[in-house]
N, C-alpha and C positions, 0 to 999 in steps of 0.2 A: 739586110739586102746584100746579096753577094755571098760568095764562098771564100773561106780563108784557108790558105795552105802555108805550111812551114817550108822555108827554102834557105839556101846558102848562097851568099854573095861571094863568088870566088875572087872577084877583083879586090874587094876590101876585106875579105876574110872574116865575114860576120854572118850570123844567122838572122834572117829577116822573116817577116810575114807578108804574104802576097794575097791581096783581096781581089777576087776576080768576079766580074759581072758576066754571067753566062751569055753566050751569043744570042740565045732566044730572047733574053731580057734587053739586050743592047738595041734590039729593034724597037723597043718601047722608048719613044723620045723623052717621056717624062722621067722614067727610071734612069736613062742615060744622063739626062741633064742633072739629076740629083746626085748621081755617082760622081760626075765631073765636078759638081759644085762642092761636094765633100772634099775632093782632092784639093781643090784650090783653097778652100777655107782652112783645112788642116795644115797645108803646106805654108800658109801665110803666118802660122804660129810657131813659136819656138819657146816651149815652156816645159819644165819637168813634170807638170801635171796634165799635159795634153799629149796624146799619141803623136809621135813624130812620123811624118811622111817623107819618104826619100825620092820617090819617082812615080810618074803617071805615064802609062803607055797602053798600046793596043797590040794584041797578038791574035792573028787569025780571026779578026773581027770581034774579039772579046776584050773590052777595056780591063785594065788591071791597075792595082795600086800597090806599091812596095812601101812598107812601113816597118817600124821597129817591132821586134818580136818580144812579146810579154809573157812572163811566167807567173801564173797565179790563177785567179778566177774573178768573175764579176761580183759586184756588190750584191746583186740579187741572190747569188749562191750563198753568200754569208747570211743574208736576211732570211733565207728559208730555214735557217737553224734557230731563228728567234732574234730578239732585239740585241743591239750591241751594248757593251759597257759604255757608260756616259763619257768617260775619258777618250775611248777609242772613237766614239761617234764625233766628238768635238775635233779630234785630230783629223779624221777624214773630211769633216766639214770645212776646216781651215784650208786643207789642200784643194778641195773642190772650189772654194771661193777664190783662191789664188789663181787657179786655172781659168775660171770664168772671167776674172778681172783682166787677165792677159788677152783673152779672146775679145772681150768687150772694148778694150782699148784699141784693138785693130778694127773695130766696127763690125764684129761678127757676133751674132746671136745664135745660140745653139738651137733652141726652140723644141728640142725633144729630149731633154734631160730626164733620165729615169735610172733605176738601179741596174738595168740591163746594159746601159751605155756607160757605166762606170766600172773600170777594171781595177782590182786591188792586186798589186804585185806581191810576190812572196816576202819582200822586205817592208810591206805596209804602205807603199806609195799608191796614191790614187791617180788614175789616168782617165781622162775624158775621151770617149770614143764617139764615132759616128756623127759627124757634122752634116749628115745628109739632108737635114731640113734647115740647115743654117741660113740665116738671112744676112746678106752682106750689104753694107752701106757704102756708097761712094764717099771716099775720104780724100782730103788733100794730103799729099805726102808730107811727112814731117821733115824730110831732107831729100836731096836729089837721089839718095841711094835707097829710099824707102818707097816701094811700089804701092800704088793705091789698090784697094780691093775693088771688085766689080760689083755692079748692081744686079741683084737677082731677086727682086721683091716678089711678094705674094699678093695677089689681088684681094681686096677686101671681100669677105664672104666665104673665103676658103678656110676650112678647118683642118689644120695640120698639127700633128703632135700625137701624144699617147694619152688616152683617157685616164684620169686619176692624177695626172701630173701637169695637165694643161692649165694655163692661167685663165681667169674669166674672160679676158679679152680674146684669147685664142678660141675658147668655146663659142663665143659670139661671132667669131669670124672677123673681128675688128683688127685694125692695125696693131701689131705687137712689137715692142722693142725689147731691149736687154732686160727690162724688169720682168718680162715673162719668165726668163731663166731664174730670176730670184724667187718667183712663186714656186717653180718646180723644185728649186733648191730647198725651200721650206718644207715641201711635201716629202722630199727624200730624207731630210733631217728628222722630221716627225716620225717617219717609218723606222729610221735607224734607232731612235730612242725608245719607241713604243713597241716595235715589231708589228704595228698595224698601219694600214694605209690611211692617210688623212681623209681621202674621199674614195669610198668603196661601196658601191651599191650593186644590187643584183643585175641591173642592165646598164648599158652605156648611157642611155637617156637619163636614167635616174642619177648616175654619177655626174653627168654634165650639169644637171639641175642642182645637185649638192654643191658643186664648185661655185655656181652662180649665187646660191641663196643660203647655204648653210655654213656653220662654223664647225670644224671638227672638235671632238671632245678635248678638253684641255689636257696638255701633257701632264700636268700635276695630278690629274685623276688616274692616269695610267702608269706614271713613273714618279713615285713620291720622292725619290732621291734626286730628281732633276733640279738643278739650281734655278731660282726664280729668274735670274738674268737670261738663262738659256731658254726658258719658257717664253720670255718676252721676244727674244730673237726669232723663234719659230713663229710666234703670233704675228710679228711685224712682216715677216716674209710672206705670210699667207693672207695678207690684207687683200680684199676684193679690188680696191682701187690701186692702180700702179703708183699714184702719187703718195699713198700712205705706206708703201713698202720702203725698204732700203733703196736709195737712189743709185747706188753703185755697188758692185761686188767687192771693190776695195774697202768700202765702209763696212761691209758685212764681214770681210776677213779680219779687219781691225777689231770689230766687236767680239768676234770669236777668239782672237788671240788674247785680247784683254781678259776674257772670261777664263781662258786656259791658264793665263798667268795667275789670276786670283785664286784658282783652284789648286795650284801646285802645293803639295804638302812639303816640298823642300824649300819653298821660298822663304828667305830670311830678310832681315832689315839691312839693306845695303846703303852705306853712307858714301856719298860722292863729295869729296873735299873740293871746295871751290878754289880758284886761283887766289893767291895772296897778293894784296896790293902793297905798294910802298907805304912806309910808316906815315901816319898823319900826326900833326902836332897834338891834337887831342881828339880822340874818336868819341866825342861826347854825343850821347843820344844815338850811338850806333846800335842798330837792331839786328840781332841774329834771328831771323824769322824762320820758324819751322812749323810744319804741320804736326802738332803735338797730340797726341794724348790718347792713351787708353786709360781713362780714369775709372777704376772699378768701384762701383757703389755697392758695398757688400750687403746692405740690408734692404735693398729695394723690394725684394720679393718675399720678405718675411712678414708675418702678421703682427708680431709684437712691435711696440713703438721704439725699436732700437734706433740709435742715431747712425745715419749713413756715414761711412768713412771712405777716404781715398786710400787704396792699397798700393797703387803704383802709377807712375807717369812714364809713358813710353814715347820717345820721339820716332815718328814714322818716316819723315823725309829730311833730307839734309842736302838739298841741291843748290842752295844759294839763291833760289828764286823767292821773292817776297810773296807771301800768301795773305789773303784779305777776306774779311767778312764772313758771310754765312758758309757753313759746312754741312753738307747733307750726306746721308748714307742709306743704302738699301741692304746693308748687312754684309755685302761682298766688296763693294767699291765705295770710296769716299770721293765726293765731288766738291770742288772748291774753286775759287778765283785766285789767279796768280798774276804777277807782273806789276809794273808801276802804274800809278794812277794815270788814266788817260790812254793806257794801252793794255787794259786787262785782257786776260785769256781764261777760258774755261779749261779745267784740268781734272784729272782723277788719279787715284792710287788705290792699290789693294788695302783692305783693312789690316793686312799683315805687314804693311809697309813695303818699301822698295822703290823702284823708279816710278816717276810720274809719267802720265801720258796725256796728250791734248785731247779735248773733245772738239772735233772738227765742226766748225760752223762759219758762216760768212758774216756774222754780226760784227759790228764795230764796237770795241770797248765793252764787251758783255760782262755784267756783274751779276753773279748768281744770287737769287733772292729766296728760292724755295725749291723743293723737290716733291714731285707728285707722290702720293701715298703708296702707289703701286710701283714706284721707281721708273715709270715709263717716260718721264720728261722732266726737264729742269725749267724753272721759271727764272728768266733773266731780264735785267734792265739793260738796254743797249742804246748806243748813241754817244757821240762825242760831246756835244753841248748839253748842258744840264736841262735847258729849256726844250730840247728836242728828243730826249730819251723816251723810249717806248718799251712796253712789256712784250716779251716774246716767249714762246714755249719751244724748247729745243728737245726733240725726241732722243731717247736713250735706247740703245747705246750709240746710235748715229742716225742722221736724217736731216732733212731741210727744216729750218726753224720756221715757225708760224708766228707772225707778229700781229699784235692788236694795235694797228696804226693809229686809231682814234683815241686810244686810252693813254692818259698821262698819270703817273703815280709817283709818289715820293718813296714809299716802301710798299711791299706786297708779299702775299703768301698764298697758299692753296688750301682749299677744303679737301677732305678725303675723296669726295665725289668729282673734283675737278674745278668747281667754282673758284673764283679769285676773290680775295679780300685785300683791299689796298687803302692807303691813306693819301689824301690830297688836301693841302691846306689844313684846316682845323677839323676835318671830318674823316670818318671811316666809311668806306663803301664796300658793297659786294656786287659782283658782276658774273654773268654766265661765262663758261670757259671759252666761248667764242667771242667774248667782249661785248655781248649785247645785254640790254636791260640792266644798266647800272642803277643801283639803289643805295641811298644814304642810310647807314645804320645808326650812326651816332656822331655827335659833335661835342668837343670839349673846349673849354676856355678856362684860364688864360694859357694853358699848355697846348702844344702841338702834338697830335698823336703820331706814333711811329712804331715800326716793328711788329705788326700784327701777326699772331700765330694762332692756329686752330687746334683744338683738342683732338686726339685720335678718333673720338666718336663723332666729331663734327658738330657738337652741340654748344661749344663755348669758344669765345675769342678772347685773347689777352693781348694787350698792347701797352706801351709805356708812353709817358708824356715828356716832351722837351720844353724847358723854360726858355726865356728870351736869349740866354747865352748858349742854347743848344746842349745844356746838360740834362741828363735823364733823371727825373726826380721821383717818379711814382709809377705804379703799375695799376692798370685798370682791367676789369673783366666784364664781359656781357655775354648774353646768350647769342647763338648763331644768327638769330633774327633781329638782333639789335636791342632787345628788351633787357631790363635788369642791369643797366650800366651802373657800375660801382667801382670805387677805388679800393683795392685790396691790400696794397702795401705802399708805404711812403718812405723814401730815403731818409736816413738819419734817425728813424724811430726804432727803439729797442736796440738790438745788436747790429742792425743793418748800417752800412756806410751811407754817406750822403747821397750818392748816386746809385740808382738801380735801373736795370733795363733787361730787355731781351729774354722775357719769360717764355719757357717752352715746357710742355708736359712730358713726363716720362711715359713710355708706352702703356703702362698700366693705369695711368692718370692718378697715381697715389701721391705724386710729388710735382711741384713746379720748380724747375731749374731756372736760375737767373744769374746775372752778373752783377757784382757790386764793385764800385770804384771809390777808392778813398782819396783823401786830400793829397797823399803822396803819389797819386797817379797809379797805384797798384790796382790790379783788376783780377778778382778771384770769383770762383763759383760759389754760389749759395744755393741751398735747397730748402723748400718750404713744404711741409706736409699739407696735403689737400684736406684730410680729415683727421681729426684727433678726438680724444674723449670729451665728454660734455664738460668736464671740470678743468680742461687744459686747453688754452688757446694755441693755435699753430705757432711754433717757434722756429724762426729761420736758423739754419745751421750752416756754418761756413765750412766748405769742403776743401778748399785750397788756400794756401798762404805763401804765395811766391814759390820760387823766384821768377816764374814766368808771368807775363802780362797776357791774360787770356782774352780772346775774342769770343763772340757768341758760340755756345756749344750745342751739339745735337746728340741726344742719347742714341745708343745703338738699338736695333729692333728688339733685342732681348733684355734691354734695360740694365745691362751690367757695365757698360762703358759710356764715356762721353768722348766725342771727337770734336776738336776745336783747333783753331790757330793759336799758337803761343809765341811770344817773343820775349827776349831778355836784353836788358840794357847792359852793354859791355864797353870797356874802353881800355886803353893802354897808355901809360905815361911815357912820352918821348920828348926829345929836345932837338933843336936844329944845330948841327955842327957846321960852323962857318968855314972850316978847313975843307971838309969833304963835300960840303954843300948838300948834305943829306940829313934826313931825320933819323936819329938813332935812339935806342932805348935809354931811358933815364931812370935811375934808381932801380936797375934790374928789370925795367919794364913792368912795374907793378900795375895791377889792375885798378884803375882809378878814374874818377870823373871829377870835374870842377875843382882842379887844384888851385890853392891860394898860397902864395909864398910870403914869408915874413920879410920885413923891411931889410934885415941884415942878410937875407938869403940862406940862413942856416936851417930854417924849418919850412915844412910844407904841410898844409892841411888839405885833405881830399876826401871824397866820398868813395868808399870801397864798393866795387862791383864784382861781377863774376870773373872767371878766368879770362886773360887777354885773348882777343881774337881779331882777325882782320875781316872787314866787311867784304862780302862777295855776292 
């Protein structure tokens, strides 16, 4: 709409673009209103990914708009040459999401996003053009200096936008908010990756019907190199219901930035040293908690009965934040709980290590308990009081959590298809993914069941039993329908330590990975073959032997690594100096715990630990 000219601003000495609405069009009240609306909408924004507007005026009856001059071409011109490389598509998508976030924060919805309205400058910067169909909401000013936007709504029943990029609610003529832009964003990202429009039929009526009723071919079918997380982002943007899409462009930008970070070939393991505190008299029981581990199990994929071995242990985080409990991975990101008990937070990090990032949600004290098989959601237990905790599903990479308010569980996990398995009291239950139709699968006594996990094929469930002192003593297995319940391992039998727990299958289901805890409170990984020869019973194999104290582990999708939380007891011997009134190193600050001095003060006995460290 309108004609664009190149001009020179003699007062400020800069080249600008002038968009003019011909005088014949200016007599059309609707066109004129939309032109002025575009000017107001764009002028209200100040963002590097949105076209800057300098002035609105009228000359000889023709309205005009003065804006920044851009050098480059539209995204449509690039797409006419075929799909974009994945990295470039993600870069453009991040910039577009940032620009949309700035507009949405001002109460402005574009409502006509398409490749023709996205300009790519010569230096690779995305600029959002043409807010001519923008819907502005009346907002309260954030400060006396911030001007409110004006209301220029569209009556229900009016269909505005461009076929192929309109959201279902726009197609129906319903009220559309900023989430309509997120749908269009998904259609554009789909096209950037595949070179094909997500919804493209011979006629506009068929295209509108496809938007309402059909799903586009999966990106994975068209672009085999597209990361699974990127496929999920596109799919979430293109959900038919606005409530199922990303709820903000800022969440969308964060998800794409996290994906961009995890895909960087230059990303290394960066350690952030925490602040050192003053010396403590004895830092006994001090824990340096880290997200540990790429434990490579060398023989998981071989056919011969070779004994799996640990080839390396790699520390992935070092941010001073305590990590806790279940660790999940989709092969690109690692998901875990961090923070102190009572103030848990959900977080993530690349499988290559590096800085951690929060998983934004509004839940109180969320504790991650499971990860959906397709990586689309986290299962968490939320709530401050133990008696009021509930199970919730948190969409990934971002979105509003959905809680099953009527469901109470002690521990829980997910079937590959989305059903939940959980423990409560002395029984194990299964329930539909929406929390309906709970059904008891099994009950055991005198132990209390905990930690259920489901095999990758969804046919078997394994869980462990807690005794009266809440020590985990044995491992049980049953079919997915609750039949065939049997005890498969017992702590203290054969080479196993007295306590065993937390069984989980490797992706090929050839091994069962579990934790074994000994009397000295060490905690190491063990692995048990699922199938052996007829003449040889399954023999548990110990994979690790300190110095870390491991939490429950999760195998990587390729079966070659284990991701887990590890911690190590460390301490430093210090004494109190009555002159300086400070704690200072004693005996060179040797690494020690539980010192005991002889009566004459000439000897000290202590337990040796790892190198000295300060808690952080």
